[in-house]
N, CA, C and O atoms as a MOPAC input file, in Angstrom:
PM7 MOZYME 1SCF
protein

 N    122.85400 1   -19.33300 1    81.53100 1
 C    124.17700 1   -19.90000 1    81.34600 1
 C    124.82700 1   -19.21200 1    80.14600 1
 O    124.26200 1   -19.19000 1    79.05300 1
 N    126.00200 1   -18.65900 1    80.35600 1
 C    126.74400 1   -18.03800 1    79.27300 1
 C    127.77600 1   -19.03900 1    78.77100 1
 O    128.69900 1   -19.41200 1    79.49500 1
 N    127.61200 1   -19.46100 1    77.55000 1
 C    128.43200 1   -20.57100 1    77.05500 1
 C    129.18500 1   -20.24600 1    75.77500 1
 O    129.71100 1   -21.15500 1    75.13300 1
 N    129.25300 1   -18.99200 1    75.38900 1
 C    129.88200 1   -18.62700 1    74.11900 1
 C    131.30600 1   -19.14000 1    73.99500 1
 O    131.66800 1   -19.71200 1    72.96600 1
 N    132.11600 1   -18.94500 1    75.02100 1
 C    133.52400 1   -19.35200 1    74.96600 1
 C    133.61700 1   -20.86700 1    74.82500 1
 O    134.43700 1   -21.37000 1    74.05600 1
 N    132.79400 1   -21.58900 1    75.55400 1
 C    132.83600 1   -23.04700 1    75.50400 1
 C    132.34900 1   -23.55300 1    74.14900 1
 O    132.95900 1   -24.45300 1    73.57100 1
 N    131.26400 1   -22.98900 1    73.64000 1
 C    130.76700 1   -23.39400 1    72.31800 1
 C    131.83800 1   -23.10700 1    71.26800 1
 O    132.00600 1   -23.89200 1    70.33500 1
 N    132.55600 1   -22.01300 1    71.40200 1
 C    133.64200 1   -21.70600 1    70.47600 1
 C    134.69300 1   -22.81300 1    70.49500 1
 O    135.20300 1   -23.20100 1    69.44400 1
 N    135.01800 1   -23.32200 1    71.68000 1
 C    135.96000 1   -24.44400 1    71.78300 1
 C    135.40800 1   -25.67800 1    71.08900 1
 O    136.14100 1   -26.37400 1    70.38600 1
 N    134.12200 1   -25.95800 1    71.27900 1
 C    133.51400 1   -27.12900 1    70.65700 1
 C    133.55800 1   -27.03800 1    69.13700 1
 O    133.69400 1   -28.05200 1    68.45200 1
 N    133.44300 1   -25.82100 1    68.61400 1
 C    133.49100 1   -25.63500 1    67.16600 1
 C    134.85900 1   -25.97600 1    66.57900 1
 O    134.98300 1   -26.12600 1    65.36400 1
 N    135.89000 1   -26.10100 1    67.41900 1
 C    137.22600 1   -26.47100 1    66.94800 1
 C    137.47100 1   -27.98400 1    66.98400 1
 O    138.53200 1   -28.44900 1    66.56900 1
 N    136.50500 1   -28.74200 1    67.47400 1
 C    136.64000 1   -30.19900 1    67.50200 1
 C    136.52400 1   -30.77500 1    66.10000 1
 O    135.86800 1   -30.20300 1    65.22900 1
 N    137.16900 1   -31.91000 1    65.89800 1
 C    136.98600 1   -32.66100 1    64.66000 1
 C    136.38500 1   -34.02200 1    65.03700 1
 O    136.64600 1   -34.53300 1    66.12600 1
 N    135.58800 1   -34.60400 1    64.15000 1
 C    134.90600 1   -35.85700 1    64.49100 1
 C    135.83500 1   -36.99500 1    64.89500 1
 O    135.44800 1   -37.84300 1    65.69900 1
 N    137.03700 1   -37.03400 1    64.36000 1
 C    137.94700 1   -38.14600 1    64.63300 1
 C    138.99400 1   -37.82200 1    65.70400 1
 O    139.93600 1   -38.58900 1    65.90100 1
 N    138.83400 1   -36.71100 1    66.38000 1
 C    139.79500 1   -36.29300 1    67.40700 1
 C    139.77800 1   -37.26600 1    68.58600 1
 O    138.71500 1   -37.66300 1    69.06200 1
 N    140.96500 1   -37.63900 1    69.04500 1
 C    141.07200 1   -38.55600 1    70.18500 1
 C    141.10900 1   -37.77700 1    71.49600 1
 O    141.73300 1   -36.71900 1    71.57100 1
 N    140.44600 1   -38.29400 1    72.53000 1
 C    140.48800 1   -37.62100 1    73.83000 1
 C    141.84500 1   -37.81800 1    74.50300 1
 O    142.53900 1   -38.80400 1    74.25300 1
 N    142.20800 1   -36.87100 1    75.35400 1
 C    143.42300 1   -37.00300 1    76.15500 1
 C    143.21300 1   -38.01500 1    77.27100 1
 O    144.17100 1   -38.62300 1    77.74800 1
 N    141.96500 1   -38.19700 1    77.68800 1
 C    141.57600 1   -39.16700 1    78.71600 1
 C    140.10900 1   -39.50200 1    78.48700 1
 O    139.38800 1   -38.76200 1    77.81900 1
 N    139.68100 1   -40.61300 1    79.04300 1
 C    138.29600 1   -41.05000 1    78.86000 1
 C    138.09700 1   -41.69700 1    77.50900 1
 O    139.03300 1   -41.79300 1    76.71500 1
 N    136.87600 1   -42.14500 1    77.24300 1
 C    136.61500 1   -42.88700 1    76.01000 1
 C    135.61300 1   -42.22600 1    75.07800 1
 O    135.30700 1   -42.76500 1    74.01400 1
 N    135.09600 1   -41.05700 1    75.46700 1
 C    134.11200 1   -40.39900 1    74.60800 1
 C    134.77100 1   -39.85200 1    73.34200 1
 O    135.89100 1   -39.34000 1    73.36400 1
 N    134.03600 1   -39.98000 1    72.24700 1
 C    134.42000 1   -39.28900 1    71.02000 1
 C    133.94200 1   -37.83800 1    71.16700 1
 O    133.16400 1   -37.54400 1    72.07500 1
 N    134.39000 1   -36.92800 1    70.29500 1
 C    133.87000 1   -35.55800 1    70.38600 1
 C    132.33800 1   -35.50300 1    70.33300 1
 O    131.72000 1   -34.75800 1    71.09400 1
 N    131.73200 1   -36.27900 1    69.44700 1
 C    130.27300 1   -36.24600 1    69.35100 1
 C    129.61400 1   -36.83800 1    70.59100 1
 O    128.60400 1   -36.31300 1    71.06000 1
 N    130.16900 1   -37.92200 1    71.12800 1
 C    129.61800 1   -38.46600 1    72.37800 1
 C    129.67600 1   -37.40800 1    73.48700 1
 O    128.72800 1   -37.26100 1    74.25900 1
 N    130.76700 1   -36.69000 1    73.56000 1
 C    130.92800 1   -35.67700 1    74.59900 1
 C    129.89100 1   -34.56300 1    74.44900 1
 O    129.25300 1   -34.17000 1    75.42500 1
 N    129.72400 1   -34.05900 1    73.23500 1
 C    128.74700 1   -32.98600 1    72.99900 1
 C    127.33800 1   -33.48100 1    73.30700 1
 O    126.54800 1   -32.76300 1    73.91900 1
 N    127.02100 1   -34.69800 1    72.88700 1
 C    125.68900 1   -35.23600 1    73.17300 1
 C    125.48900 1   -35.48100 1    74.66400 1
 O    124.37600 1   -35.33900 1    75.17200 1
 N    126.54100 1   -35.84300 1    75.35700 1
 C    126.47000 1   -35.99400 1    76.81400 1
 C    126.14500 1   -34.64300 1    77.46300 1
 O    125.29500 1   -34.57200 1    78.35100 1
 N    126.80600 1   -33.58900 1    77.03100 1
 C    126.50300 1   -32.25200 1    77.55700 1
 C    125.06100 1   -31.86900 1    77.23900 1
 O    124.35900 1   -31.31000 1    78.08100 1
 N    124.63000 1   -32.17200 1    76.03000 1
 C    123.25100 1   -31.90100 1    75.61400 1
 C    122.25700 1   -32.58200 1    76.55900 1
 O    121.31900 1   -31.94700 1    77.04200 1
 N    122.46900 1   -33.88100 1    76.82200 1
 C    121.55000 1   -34.62900 1    77.68200 1
 C    121.55800 1   -34.10000 1    79.12100 1
 O    120.53000 1   -34.12000 1    79.79700 1
 N    122.69500 1   -33.63900 1    79.57500 1
 C    122.77200 1   -33.07600 1    80.92400 1
 C    121.95600 1   -31.79500 1    81.01600 1
 O    121.24500 1   -31.58000 1    81.99800 1
 N    122.05400 1   -30.94000 1    79.99600 1
 C    121.24100 1   -29.71800 1    79.98900 1
 C    119.77000 1   -30.09500 1    79.87400 1
 O    118.92200 1   -29.48200 1    80.52100 1
 N    119.46300 1   -31.09000 1    79.06100 1
 C    118.07800 1   -31.57900 1    78.94800 1
 C    117.52900 1   -31.97700 1    80.31400 1
 O    116.40700 1   -31.61600 1    80.66900 1
 N    118.32000 1   -32.71700 1    81.06900 1
 C    117.88200 1   -33.15800 1    82.39700 1
 C    117.65300 1   -31.97000 1    83.31800 1
 O    116.72400 1   -31.97900 1    84.12600 1
 N    118.49400 1   -30.94800 1    83.20200 1
 C    118.38000 1   -29.80800 1    84.11200 1
 C    117.10800 1   -28.99600 1    83.88600 1
 O    116.70300 1   -28.22600 1    84.75700 1
 N    116.47500 1   -29.16200 1    82.72300 1
 C    115.22300 1   -28.43900 1    82.45800 1
 C    114.03800 1   -29.40600 1    82.33400 1
 O    113.02000 1   -29.09300 1    81.71600 1
 N    114.19700 1   -30.57000 1    82.92900 1
 C    113.12000 1   -31.56800 1    82.99800 1
 C    112.66300 1   -32.10000 1    81.64600 1
 O    111.53300 1   -32.57400 1    81.53100 1
 N    113.50500 1   -32.03400 1    80.62000 1
 C    113.14600 1   -32.65300 1    79.34000 1
 C    113.38200 1   -34.14900 1    79.37200 1
 O    112.77100 1   -34.89500 1    78.60600 1
 N    114.26800 1   -34.59400 1    80.25700 1
 C    114.39000 1   -36.01500 1    80.55300 1
 C    114.37800 1   -36.15500 1    82.06500 1
 O    114.85500 1   -35.28400 1    82.79300 1
 N    113.83500 1   -37.24300 1    82.51000 1
 C    113.65600 1   -37.44700 1    83.93900 1
 C    114.72400 1   -38.39200 1    84.46600 1
 O    114.96800 1   -39.45300 1    83.89000 1
 N    115.35900 1   -37.99900 1    85.56400 1
 C    116.39100 1   -38.82600 1    86.18200 1
 C    116.07400 1   -39.01800 1    87.65800 1
 O    115.51700 1   -38.13400 1    88.31000 1
 N    116.43700 1   -40.17900 1    88.16900 1
 C    116.30100 1   -40.39100 1    89.60200 1
 C    117.60000 1   -39.97700 1    90.28600 1
 O    118.65300 1   -39.91700 1    89.65200 1
 N    117.51600 1   -39.69800 1    91.56400 1
 C    118.69900 1   -39.36400 1    92.35600 1
 C    119.28300 1   -40.67900 1    92.87400 1
 O    118.59200 1   -41.45200 1    93.53600 1
 N    120.55700 1   -40.92600 1    92.56900 1
 C    121.22100 1   -42.16600 1    92.95800 1
 C    121.94200 1   -42.04700 1    94.30100 1
 O    122.28900 1   -43.05700 1    94.91300 1
 N    122.16400 1   -40.83100 1    94.75000 1
 C    122.93200 1   -40.58800 1    95.96800 1
 C    122.02800 1   -40.68300 1    97.19600 1
 O    120.88300 1   -40.23100 1    97.18100 1
 N    122.56300 1   -41.27800 1    98.24900 1
 C    121.83000 1   -41.29400 1    99.52300 1
 C    121.62400 1   -39.84900 1    99.97300 1
 O    122.52800 1   -39.01900 1    99.88900 1
 N    120.41800 1   -39.57300 1   100.44900 1
 C    120.06300 1   -38.19700 1   100.81100 1
 C    121.02700 1   -37.58400 1   101.81800 1
 O    121.32700 1   -36.39300 1   101.73300 1
 N    121.51400 1   -38.36600 1   102.75800 1
 C    122.40900 1   -37.84000 1   103.79300 1
 C    123.76600 1   -37.40600 1   103.22800 1
 O    124.46400 1   -36.60500 1   103.85100 1
 N    124.14700 1   -37.92600 1   102.05300 1
 C    125.44100 1   -37.58600 1   101.44300 1
 C    125.37200 1   -36.36300 1   100.52700 1
 O    126.40500 1   -35.78700 1   100.18500 1
 N    124.17700 1   -35.96800 1   100.13300 1
 C    124.01200 1   -34.89600 1    99.15200 1
 C    124.61100 1   -33.56400 1    99.61600 1
 O    125.30100 1   -32.92700 1    98.82100 1
 N    124.38900 1   -33.10300 1   100.85700 1
 C    124.96800 1   -31.80900 1   101.25000 1
 C    126.49600 1   -31.74600 1   101.10500 1
 O    127.03800 1   -30.72100 1   100.69100 1
 N    127.18100 1   -32.82900 1   101.44300 1
 C    128.64400 1   -32.85400 1   101.33100 1
 C    129.06500 1   -32.82600 1    99.86300 1
 O    129.98700 1   -32.10300 1    99.48600 1
 N    128.38900 1   -33.61000 1    99.04900 1
 C    128.72000 1   -33.63400 1    97.62300 1
 C    128.45400 1   -32.29000 1    96.96200 1
 O    129.25200 1   -31.82800 1    96.14600 1
 N    127.34000 1   -31.66300 1    97.30800 1
 C    127.03300 1   -30.34000 1    96.75300 1
 C    128.10700 1   -29.33200 1    97.13700 1
 O    128.54000 1   -28.52800 1    96.31200 1
 N    128.53300 1   -29.38200 1    98.39500 1
 C    129.57100 1   -28.45400 1    98.85500 1
 C    130.86100 1   -28.65400 1    98.04900 1
 O    131.51800 1   -27.68700 1    97.66100 1
 N    131.20900 1   -29.90900 1    97.80500 1
 C    132.41200 1   -30.20800 1    97.02100 1
 C    132.28900 1   -29.69700 1    95.59200 1
 O    133.21300 1   -29.06500 1    95.07800 1
 N    131.16200 1   -29.96300 1    94.94800 1
 C    131.06300 1   -29.59200 1    93.54300 1
 C    130.86900 1   -28.09800 1    93.35600 1
 O    131.22700 1   -27.55900 1    92.30800 1
 N    130.31200 1   -27.42000 1    94.34500 1
 C    130.17000 1   -25.96300 1    94.23700 1
 C    131.47100 1   -25.23800 1    94.56200 1
 O    131.58500 1   -24.03400 1    94.33000 1
 N    132.44500 1   -25.96000 1    95.09600 1
 C    133.74200 1   -25.37700 1    95.42100 1
 C    134.61100 1   -25.21100 1    94.18500 1
 O    134.12800 1   -25.26100 1    93.05300 1
 N    135.90100 1   -25.01300 1    94.42300 1
 C    136.82800 1   -24.73400 1    93.33100 1
 C    137.46400 1   -25.96700 1    92.70700 1
 O    138.16800 1   -25.85300 1    91.70400 1
 N    137.23300 1   -27.12700 1    93.27200 1
 C    137.83900 1   -28.34000 1    92.72800 1
 C    137.26200 1   -28.68800 1    91.36000 1
 O    136.05900 1   -28.55100 1    91.13700 1
 N    138.11800 1   -29.13800 1    90.44700 1
 C    137.58400 1   -29.63500 1    89.17300 1
 C    136.89200 1   -30.97400 1    89.38200 1
 O    137.12800 1   -31.65600 1    90.38000 1
 N    136.05000 1   -31.34000 1    88.45000 1
 C    135.39400 1   -32.64000 1    88.51300 1
 C    136.43100 1   -33.73400 1    88.26500 1
 O    137.36400 1   -33.52800 1    87.48900 1
 N    136.28500 1   -34.89600 1    88.91500 1
 C    137.25600 1   -35.97300 1    88.69900 1
 C    137.19200 1   -36.51300 1    87.27000 1
 O    136.11700 1   -36.59900 1    86.67600 1
 N    138.35400 1   -36.87400 1    86.72900 1
 C    138.43700 1   -37.26900 1    85.31800 1
 C    137.78700 1   -38.60400 1    84.99600 1
 O    137.19600 1   -38.73400 1    83.92400 1
 N    137.86100 1   -39.57000 1    85.83800 1
 C    137.34700 1   -40.90300 1    85.48500 1
 C    136.07300 1   -41.24700 1    86.26200 1
 O    135.83300 1   -42.41600 1    86.56400 1
 N    135.26400 1   -40.25300 1    86.58300 1
 C    134.02700 1   -40.45800 1    87.31400 1
 C    133.02000 1   -41.20200 1    86.43200 1
 O    132.82000 1   -40.83600 1    85.27400 1
 N    132.39200 1   -42.23800 1    86.97500 1
 C    131.36000 1   -42.93700 1    86.21800 1
 C    129.98800 1   -42.41400 1    86.66000 1
 O    129.58400 1   -42.58600 1    87.81000 1
 N    129.30300 1   -41.79200 1    85.74900 1
 C    127.97900 1   -41.24300 1    86.00800 1
 C    126.99400 1   -42.40600 1    86.18500 1
 O    126.83400 1   -43.22100 1    85.27700 1
 N    126.33200 1   -42.48800 1    87.34800 1
 C    125.42000 1   -43.61000 1    87.58400 1
 C    124.20000 1   -43.60900 1    86.66800 1
 O    123.56500 1   -44.64900 1    86.49200 1
 N    123.86000 1   -42.45800 1    86.08000 1
 C    122.71600 1   -42.40600 1    85.16600 1
 C    123.06900 1   -42.96500 1    83.79000 1
 O    122.18400 1   -43.28600 1    82.99700 1
 N    124.37800 1   -43.07900 1    83.51100 1
 C    124.81900 1   -43.54900 1    82.19600 1
 C    125.39700 1   -44.95800 1    82.26600 1
 O    125.08400 1   -45.80700 1    81.43200 1
 N    126.23200 1   -45.19900 1    83.25700 1
 C    126.90500 1   -46.49000 1    83.35900 1
 C    128.24600 1   -46.46400 1    82.63100 1
 O    128.69000 1   -45.40600 1    82.18500 1
 N    128.89200 1   -47.62600 1    82.50900 1
 C    130.25600 1   -47.67400 1    81.98000 1
 C    130.36200 1   -47.58700 1    80.45500 1
 O    131.45000 1   -47.34200 1    79.93400 1
 N    129.26800 1   -47.78000 1    79.73600 1
 C    129.33500 1   -47.82200 1    78.27600 1
 C    128.89800 1   -46.50100 1    77.65100 1
 O    128.13500 1   -45.74000 1    78.24600 1
 N    129.39200 1   -46.24100 1    76.44300 1
 C    128.96300 1   -45.05700 1    75.70400 1
 C    127.51600 1   -45.24600 1    75.25900 1
 O    127.11400 1   -46.34600 1    74.87800 1
 N    126.74600 1   -44.17700 1    75.30800 1
 C    125.37000 1   -44.22800 1    74.82000 1
 C    125.36800 1   -44.15100 1    73.29600 1
 O    126.28900 1   -43.58600 1    72.70600 1
 N    124.35100 1   -44.70900 1    72.65600 1
 C    124.26000 1   -44.57400 1    71.19300 1
 C    124.14100 1   -43.09900 1    70.81100 1
 O    123.54000 1   -42.30600 1    71.53600 1
 N    124.71400 1   -42.74500 1    69.67400 1
 C    124.63300 1   -41.35600 1    69.20700 1
 C    123.21000 1   -41.04800 1    68.75800 1
 O    122.52300 1   -41.89100 1    68.18100 1
 N    122.78700 1   -39.82100 1    69.03700 1
 C    121.43000 1   -39.39900 1    68.71000 1
 C    121.38900 1   -38.53900 1    67.45100 1
 O    120.41900 1   -38.58700 1    66.69600 1
 N    122.43700 1   -37.75700 1    67.22600 1
 C    122.44200 1   -36.80300 1    66.11900 1
 C    123.29400 1   -37.31900 1    64.96700 1
 O    124.15000 1   -38.18500 1    65.14600 1
 N    123.04500 1   -36.77500 1    63.79400 1
 C    123.65100 1   -37.28300 1    62.56700 1
 C    125.15400 1   -36.99200 1    62.46700 1
 O    125.88300 1   -37.72900 1    61.80300 1
 N    125.61600 1   -35.92700 1    63.12000 1
 C    127.02500 1   -35.54700 1    63.01500 1
 C    127.43400 1   -34.72000 1    64.22600 1
 O    126.59800 1   -34.29100 1    65.02100 1
 N    128.72900 1   -34.51000 1    64.34500 1
 C    129.25000 1   -33.65100 1    65.41000 1
 C    128.69300 1   -32.23900 1    65.26700 1
 O    128.27400 1   -31.64000 1    66.25700 1
 N    128.68200 1   -31.70200 1    64.05200 1
 C    128.17400 1   -30.33800 1    63.86000 1
 C    126.70600 1   -30.21700 1    64.22900 1
 O    126.30100 1   -29.21600 1    64.82100 1
 N    125.90400 1   -31.21700 1    63.89000 1
 C    124.48400 1   -31.14300 1    64.25900 1
 C    124.32300 1   -31.26300 1    65.77600 1
 O    123.43400 1   -30.63700 1    66.35400 1
 N    125.17600 1   -32.06100 1    66.42200 1
 C    125.12700 1   -32.16300 1    67.88500 1
 C    125.46600 1   -30.81800 1    68.52500 1
 O    124.81700 1   -30.41100 1    69.48800 1
 N    126.47300 1   -30.13000 1    67.99800 1
 C    126.83700 1   -28.80000 1    68.52700 1
 C    125.68200 1   -27.82000 1    68.31500 1
 O    125.36900 1   -27.02800 1    69.20400 1
 N    125.05200 1   -27.87000 1    67.14600 1
 C    123.89500 1   -26.99400 1    66.88400 1
 C    122.76400 1   -27.26900 1    67.86700 1
 O    122.13200 1   -26.33800 1    68.36700 1
 N    122.50900 1   -28.54600 1    68.14500 1
 C    121.45000 1   -28.89800 1    69.09200 1
 C    121.82100 1   -28.47600 1    70.51800 1
 O    120.94700 1   -28.09500 1    71.29700 1
 N    123.09600 1   -28.54100 1    70.85800 1
 C    123.53800 1   -28.07600 1    72.17500 1
 C    123.28200 1   -26.58000 1    72.31500 1
 O    122.83600 1   -26.12400 1    73.36800 1
 N    123.55700 1   -25.81800 1    71.27100 1
 C    123.27600 1   -24.36900 1    71.30200 1
 C    121.78600 1   -24.12200 1    71.54800 1
 O    121.41800 1   -23.25300 1    72.33900 1
 N    120.93200 1   -24.89000 1    70.86500 1
 C    119.48100 1   -24.72200 1    71.01400 1
 C    119.01700 1   -25.07900 1    72.42900 1
 O    118.16900 1   -24.39100 1    72.99800 1
 N    119.57400 1   -26.15600 1    72.99500 1
 C    119.13600 1   -26.56200 1    74.33200 1
 C    119.58400 1   -25.54700 1    75.37100 1
 O    118.90200 1   -25.35300 1    76.37700 1
 N    120.71100 1   -24.90000 1    75.14700 1
 C    121.16600 1   -23.85100 1    76.07300 1
 C    120.19200 1   -22.67700 1    76.03300 1
 O    119.91000 1   -22.07300 1    77.06800 1
 N    119.67900 1   -22.34800 1    74.85100 1
 C    118.64900 1   -21.30600 1    74.75200 1
 C    117.39200 1   -21.71900 1    75.51100 1
 O    116.79900 1   -20.90900 1    76.22300 1
 N    116.98200 1   -22.99500 1    75.35700 1
 C    115.80000 1   -23.49500 1    76.08800 1
 C    116.04800 1   -23.48300 1    77.58900 1
 O    115.13900 1   -23.18900 1    78.36600 1
 N    117.26400 1   -23.79700 1    78.00100 1
 C    117.65100 1   -23.76400 1    79.41700 1
 C    117.41700 1   -22.36100 1    79.98100 1
 O    116.77900 1   -22.20400 1    81.02200 1
 N    117.92800 1   -21.36100 1    79.30100 1
 C    117.76900 1   -19.98600 1    79.78300 1
 C    116.29800 1   -19.59000 1    79.84800 1
 O    115.86400 1   -18.97100 1    80.82000 1
 N    115.53000 1   -19.94200 1    78.82000 1
 C    114.09800 1   -19.64200 1    78.79100 1
 C    113.35700 1   -20.38100 1    79.90200 1
 O    112.49500 1   -19.80400 1    80.56500 1
 N    113.68900 1   -21.65500 1    80.10800 1
 C    113.03900 1   -22.46200 1    81.13900 1
 C    113.18100 1   -21.81900 1    82.51100 1
 O    112.19700 1   -21.68500 1    83.23900 1
 N    114.39000 1   -21.42300 1    82.86700 1
 C    114.59000 1   -20.85900 1    84.20000 1
 C    114.05400 1   -19.43200 1    84.31900 1
 O    113.68800 1   -19.00000 1    85.41200 1
 N    114.00400 1   -18.69700 1    83.20800 1
 C    113.34800 1   -17.38200 1    83.24200 1
 C    111.85100 1   -17.55100 1    83.49300 1
 O    111.24100 1   -16.75700 1    84.20900 1
 N    111.26900 1   -18.58800 1    82.90200 1
 C    109.83000 1   -18.84000 1    83.03400 1
 C    109.46400 1   -19.55200 1    84.33500 1
 O    108.29500 1   -19.56600 1    84.72000 1
 N    110.43900 1   -20.13700 1    85.01100 1
 C    110.19500 1   -20.90700 1    86.23100 1
 C    111.14200 1   -20.47200 1    87.34800 1
 O    111.93600 1   -21.27800 1    87.83200 1
 N    111.06700 1   -19.20800 1    87.76000 1
 C    111.99900 1   -18.75700 1    88.79400 1
 C    111.79500 1   -19.54500 1    90.08700 1
 O    110.66600 1   -19.81300 1    90.49700 1
 N    112.89300 1   -19.90300 1    90.70700 1
 C    112.82300 1   -20.60700 1    91.97900 1
 C    112.66900 1   -22.11500 1    91.86300 1
 O    112.73400 1   -22.81400 1    92.87500 1
 N    112.46700 1   -22.63200 1    90.66400 1
 C    112.30000 1   -24.08600 1    90.51100 1
 C    113.62000 1   -24.80100 1    90.80100 1
 O    114.70100 1   -24.26000 1    90.56700 1
 N    113.51000 1   -26.00800 1    91.30600 1
 C    114.66900 1   -26.88600 1    91.48000 1
 C    114.39800 1   -28.14600 1    90.67100 1
 O    113.29400 1   -28.69100 1    90.69400 1
 N    115.42600 1   -28.60200 1    89.95300 1
 C    115.28000 1   -29.80900 1    89.14200 1
 C    116.33200 1   -30.83400 1    89.56300 1
 O    117.30100 1   -30.50400 1    90.24700 1
 N    116.12500 1   -32.07100 1    89.14700 1
 C    116.88600 1   -33.20100 1    89.66300 1
 C    118.20700 1   -33.44300 1    88.93600 1
 O    118.26100 1   -33.51200 1    87.70900 1
 N    119.26000 1   -33.56800 1    89.72600 1
 C    120.56100 1   -34.03900 1    89.25800 1
 C    120.75100 1   -35.43400 1    89.85200 1
 O    120.46200 1   -35.63000 1    91.03200 1
 N    121.23000 1   -36.41500 1    89.07000 1
 C    121.30100 1   -37.78500 1    89.58500 1
 C    122.28600 1   -37.99400 1    90.73200 1
 O    122.15100 1   -38.95900 1    91.48400 1
 N    123.26900 1   -37.11600 1    90.88100 1
 C    124.24800 1   -37.25100 1    91.95800 1
 C    124.01000 1   -36.23500 1    93.06700 1
 O    124.14800 1   -36.56700 1    94.24500 1
 N    123.65500 1   -35.00200 1    92.71000 1
 C    123.57500 1   -33.90000 1    93.67500 1
 C    122.17500 1   -33.55700 1    94.14100 1
 O    121.99300 1   -32.58800 1    94.87700 1
 N    121.17800 1   -34.33400 1    93.72700 1
 C    119.81100 1   -34.08400 1    94.17500 1
 C    119.18700 1   -32.89200 1    93.46200 1
 O    119.44900 1   -32.65300 1    92.28300 1
 N    118.36600 1   -32.15200 1    94.18400 1
 C    117.64700 1   -31.02600 1    93.59500 1
 C    118.53100 1   -29.79300 1    93.57800 1
 O    119.11700 1   -29.41500 1    94.59300 1
 N    118.61900 1   -29.15900 1    92.38100 1
 C    119.46600 1   -27.99100 1    92.21100 1
 C    118.65700 1   -26.78700 1    91.75100 1
 O    117.69600 1   -26.91300 1    90.99200 1
 N    119.06900 1   -25.61900 1    92.22900 1
 C    118.50400 1   -24.35100 1    91.76100 1
 C    119.18200 1   -23.96200 1    90.44900 1
 O    120.14900 1   -24.60200 1    90.03600 1
 N    118.68500 1   -22.93000 1    89.80300 1
 C    119.31700 1   -22.45200 1    88.56900 1
 C    120.76500 1   -22.05900 1    88.82900 1
 O    121.64600 1   -22.37600 1    88.03000 1
 N    121.01500 1   -21.37800 1    89.92700 1
 C    122.38200 1   -20.94300 1    90.23200 1
 C    123.30800 1   -22.14600 1    90.41500 1
 O    124.45100 1   -22.13400 1    89.95700 1
 N    122.80600 1   -23.17900 1    91.08600 1
 C    123.60500 1   -24.39500 1    91.25600 1
 C    123.82000 1   -25.10100 1    89.91400 1
 O    124.91300 1   -25.59900 1    89.64200 1
 N    122.78000 1   -25.14400 1    89.07600 1
 C    122.93900 1   -25.72800 1    87.74300 1
 C    123.95000 1   -24.92900 1    86.92600 1
 O    124.78800 1   -25.51100 1    86.23600 1
 N    123.87700 1   -23.59200 1    86.99900 1
 C    124.84500 1   -22.76600 1    86.25700 1
 C    126.27200 1   -23.13900 1    86.65000 1
 O    127.13700 1   -23.30900 1    85.79100 1
 N    126.50900 1   -23.26500 1    87.95300 1
 C    127.83800 1   -23.64100 1    88.45500 1
 C    128.21400 1   -25.02600 1    87.95400 1
 O    129.32600 1   -25.23700 1    87.47000 1
 N    127.28400 1   -25.97000 1    88.07100 1
 C    127.56900 1   -27.32500 1    87.62300 1
 C    127.85800 1   -27.37100 1    86.12600 1
 O    128.86000 1   -27.94900 1    85.70500 1
 N    126.98200 1   -26.76100 1    85.31600 1
 C    127.16400 1   -26.82900 1    83.86400 1
 C    128.50600 1   -26.22400 1    83.44500 1
 O    129.19500 1   -26.78000 1    82.59100 1
 N    128.87300 1   -25.10400 1    84.03400 1
 C    130.15300 1   -24.48800 1    83.68000 1
 C    131.30700 1   -25.43600 1    83.99300 1
 O    132.18700 1   -25.63900 1    83.15700 1
 N    131.30800 1   -26.01400 1    85.18600 1
 C    132.35800 1   -26.96800 1    85.56300 1
 C    132.32300 1   -28.21200 1    84.66900 1
 O    133.36300 1   -28.71400 1    84.24100 1
 N    131.12200 1   -28.69200 1    84.39800 1
 C    130.95400 1   -29.90600 1    83.60500 1
 C    131.41800 1   -29.68600 1    82.16300 1
 O    132.11300 1   -30.52700 1    81.59300 1
 N    131.03000 1   -28.55000 1    81.57800 1
 C    131.45700 1   -28.24700 1    80.21100 1
 C    132.98200 1   -28.11600 1    80.14900 1
 O    133.61700 1   -28.66800 1    79.25100 1
 N    133.56800 1   -27.38400 1    81.10400 1
 C    135.03000 1   -27.23100 1    81.12200 1
 C    135.71600 1   -28.58700 1    81.28800 1
 O    136.72000 1   -28.86800 1    80.63400 1
 N    135.16500 1   -29.41600 1    82.16400 1
 C    135.69100 1   -30.75400 1    82.40500 1
 C    135.77800 1   -31.53800 1    81.09000 1
 O    136.80700 1   -32.13900 1    80.78300 1
 N    134.69300 1   -31.52300 1    80.32700 1
 C    134.66000 1   -32.32400 1    79.10900 1
 C    135.43900 1   -31.71200 1    77.95400 1
 O    136.03000 1   -32.44700 1    77.16400 1
 N    135.45700 1   -30.39500 1    77.83200 1
 C    136.26600 1   -29.84900 1    76.73500 1
 C    137.75300 1   -30.03300 1    77.02200 1
 O    138.56700 1   -30.05600 1    76.09900 1
 N    138.10600 1   -30.16400 1    78.30000 1
 C    139.51100 1   -30.42400 1    78.61800 1
 C    139.92700 1   -31.82800 1    78.15400 1
 O    141.11800 1   -32.08800 1    77.97900 1
 N    138.97500 1   -32.72000 1    77.95800 1
 C    139.28200 1   -34.05000 1    77.41500 1
 C    139.96400 1   -33.94700 1    76.05200 1
 O    140.73600 1   -34.82000 1    75.65300 1
 N    139.66000 1   -32.86900 1    75.35900 1
 C    140.17200 1   -32.70200 1    73.99100 1
 C    141.19000 1   -31.56200 1    73.89800 1
 O    141.45500 1   -31.04200 1    72.81500 1
 N    141.75700 1   -31.18300 1    75.04500 1
 C    142.87000 1   -30.24300 1    75.05100 1
 C    142.50300 1   -28.77900 1    75.06200 1
 O    143.36400 1   -27.92700 1    74.84100 1
 N    141.23300 1   -28.46300 1    75.31700 1
 C    140.82100 1   -27.06200 1    75.38100 1
 C    140.67500 1   -26.65300 1    76.82900 1
 O    140.04500 1   -27.35600 1    77.62000 1
 N    141.25900 1   -25.51100 1    77.18000 1
 C    141.10700 1   -24.98400 1    78.53400 1
 C    139.79900 1   -24.23500 1    78.65900 1
 O    139.18800 1   -24.25600 1    79.72700 1
 N    139.36000 1   -23.59300 1    77.63600 1
 C    138.06300 1   -22.90400 1    77.55900 1
 C    137.80500 1   -22.48200 1    76.16700 1
 O    136.76600 1   -21.88500 1    75.88500 1

């Protein structure tokens, strides 16, 4: 996953910045991205919430050109914000950079592996790359960044 441009956008966030939509603070958003990358490399385990018969259609939609919906409620998280894990926004961004490095190493060391996404089922590295790029863009747009 090449994330330099997106990480550059995150470095322009301020801790008290208000989102254009949604309820995440900048740090909640960065930590959410961190946890998603963690899940993609099996550092946290998630169950699939989607009925198996619906997964092919959902995968086709998310792999297409449509942006992710703005007010989607992730079934693995629920309606409330999760408690913050890191001491500050800057430390969360630093940890996100580290997890992206682990992500790249994980898939280099495990070619062909598929890992669990709670909505889209089992994804390959290529599918995760597509998802993460869309997901990161989706969330940085909450704070007015296009990329």
